C-alpha positions in Angstrom: 0.0 0.0 0.0 3.1 2.3 0.3 3.0 2.9 -3.4 -0.4 4.6 -3.2 1.1 7.1 -0.7 3.3 8.3 -3.6 0.2 9.1 -5.6 0.7 6.1 -7.9 -2.3 4.8 -9.8 -2.7 1.4 -11.4 -5.1 0.7 -14.3 -6.1 -2.7 -15.5 -6.6 -2.8 -19.3 -8.0 -5.8 -21.1 -6.5 -5.0 -24.5 -7.8 -8.3 -26.0 -11.4 -7.1 -25.3 -10.8 -4.4 -28.0 -10.6 -7.2 -30.6 -14.0 -8.7 -29.8 -16.3 -8.7 -32.8 -18.5 -5.5 -33.2 -16.4 -3.4 -30.7 -16.7 0.2 -31.8 -13.8 1.3 -29.5 -11.4 -0.8 -31.7 -12.1 1.5 -34.6 -11.3 4.6 -32.5 -8.1 3.0 -31.1 -7.0 2.0 -34.6 -7.6 5.5 -35.9 -5.7 7.1 -33.0 -2.8 4.7 -33.5 -2.7 5.4 -37.2 -2.8 9.2 -36.6 -0.1 8.9 -33.9 2.2 7.0 -36.2 1.7 9.5 -39.0 2.2 12.5 -36.6 5.3 11.0 -35.0 3.6 10.7 -31.6 3.8 6.9 -31.6 7.4 5.9 -31.8 8.7 2.4 -32.3 10.4 0.8 -29.3 14.2 1.1 -29.1 15.7 -1.9 -30.7 19.1 -3.5 -30.5 19.9 -5.4 -33.6 22.1 -8.5 -33.8 23.1 -10.2 -37.1 22.0 -13.9 -37.6 25.5 -15.2 -36.7 25.4 -13.3 -33.4 22.7 -15.4 -31.7 24.8 -16.2 -28.7 25.7 -12.6 -28.1 22.0 -11.6 -28.4 21.0 -14.1 -25.8 23.8 -13.1 -23.4 22.8 -9.4 -23.9 19.2 -10.2 -23.1 20.1 -12.3 -20.1 21.8 -9.3 -18.5 18.4 -7.7 -18.2 19.8 -4.2 -18.5 18.4 -3.4 -22.0 15.3 -1.3 -22.7 13.2 -2.1 -25.8 13.4 -5.0 -28.1 16.2 -7.3 -29.1 16.0 -8.2 -32.8 17.9 -11.0 -34.6 18.2 -9.9 -38.2 18.0 -12.9 -40.5 18.0 -11.1 -43.8 18.2 -7.5 -45.0 15.1 -5.3 -45.0 13.2 -4.9 -48.2 13.6 -1.5 -49.8 10.5 0.3 -51.1 6.9 0.1 -50.1 6.0 -2.8 -52.3 6.3 -6.2 -50.8 8.8 -8.3 -52.7 8.8 -12.1 -52.8 11.7 -13.4 -50.8 14.3 -15.7 -52.0 14.9 -19.0 -50.3 17.2 -18.7 -47.3 19.1 -21.7 -46.0 20.4 -21.5 -42.5 22.6 -24.2 -40.8 20.8 -25.5 -37.8 21.0 -28.5 -35.5 17.4 -29.7 -35.1 18.0 -31.7 -32.0 20.5 -32.5 -29.4 23.7 -33.9 -30.9 26.6 -35.6 -29.1 30.1 -35.5 -30.5 31.3 -39.1 -31.2 34.9 -38.1 -30.2 33.8 -37.0 -26.7 33.0 -39.1 -23.7 29.8 -38.8 -21.7 29.7 -39.6 -18.0 26.5 -40.9 -16.4 26.6 -41.2 -12.6 24.1 -43.9 -11.6 24.4 -45.0 -15.2 23.3 -48.6 -14.6 20.0 -47.7 -13.0 16.8 -47.7 -15.1 16.9 -44.0 -15.9 20.7 -44.1 -16.5 20.3 -46.9 -19.1 17.5 -45.0 -20.9 19.7 -41.8 -20.9 22.6 -43.8 -22.3 20.4 -45.1 -25.1 19.2 -41.5 -25.8 22.8 -40.2 -26.0 23.8 -43.1 -28.3 20.9 -42.3 -30.6 22.3 -38.7 -30.8 25.8 -39.7 -31.7 27.6 -40.5 -28.5 30.1 -43.3 -29.0 32.0 -43.2 -25.6 30.1 -43.7 -22.4 31.3 -43.9 -18.8 28.6 -45.4 -16.6 29.2 -45.3 -12.9 27.9 -47.8 -10.3 29.4 -48.7 -7.0 28.5 -52.3 -7.5 29.1 -52.6 -11.3 26.9 -54.7 -13.5 24.7 -57.0 -11.4 21.6 -57.6 -13.5 21.2 -59.4 -16.7 19.4 -56.5 -18.3 22.4 -54.2 -17.6 24.8 -56.7 -19.1 22.5 -57.1 -22.2 22.3 -53.4 -22.8 26.1 -52.8 -22.4 26.7 -55.8 -24.8 24.2 -54.4 -27.4 25.9 -51.0 -27.3 29.3 -52.5 -27.7 28.1 -54.5 -30.7 27.1 -51.2 -32.2 30.7 -49.9 -31.7 30.0 -47.8 -28.6 32.9 -47.8 -26.2 31.2 -48.4 -22.8 33.2 -48.2 -19.6 31.6 -49.2 -16.3 33.4 -47.4 -13.5 33.1 -48.4 -9.8 34.9 -45.2 -8.6 33.4 -43.8 -5.4 32.3 -40.3 -6.6 31.4 -39.2 -3.1 35.1 -38.7 -2.5 37.5 -36.2 -4.3 39.9 -39.1 -5.1 37.1 -41.2 -6.6 35.8 -38.3 -8.7 39.3 -37.4 -10.0 39.7 -41.1 -11.0 36.4 -41.0 -12.8 37.3 -37.9 -14.7 40.7 -39.3 -15.7 39.0 -42.5 -16.9 36.6 -40.5 -19.0 39.4 -38.3 -20.4 41.3 -41.4 -21.4 38.4 -42.1 -23.8 38.1 -38.5 -25.1 37.3 -35.0 -23.9 34.4 -35.0 -21.6 31.4 -33.8 -23.5 28.9 -33.9 -20.6 28.2 -35.2 -17.1 24.8 -36.4 -16.2 24.3 -36.9 -12.4 21.7 -39.5 -11.7 23.3 -41.1 -8.6 21.2 -41.0 -5.5 
């Protein structure tokens, strides 16, 4: 309530109600907006433009939360002139889903549990070829052995580590085991 002591007023506006069919106020708002744009009263929001190859910088800039206005990612140059021109086809390189580098190793702590085995399969389907699955007791069940054997038949290098990751020494050993296969591309912590 302290805000009201500073003579602050709040007004709720249901802007979407203007668009209801048969609303005469919409015509008035539309006319005021059009006149405001023509008269220079209505100004576009301040924009910060990033080029299409500056996506990361745009997101980092936005994440700072210090900007005012809109952040625009410019995919192509603006059309010149008032007539709308048909656009040419634009091909952009994109990764449509998660992709794992085959040269990197991926660590899954608790990797022999049900969720760990499913995650390992998911990583393999996305290109992972080097997995380090941790389990204090190692392979104990037939299903675990079957899955590891199936992946190895596919050419996936699967290392089952029994390092105690609750200790610094065990964690260092796990990281060095993974690094021996390739640079670590990700760590998924599923251990309880």
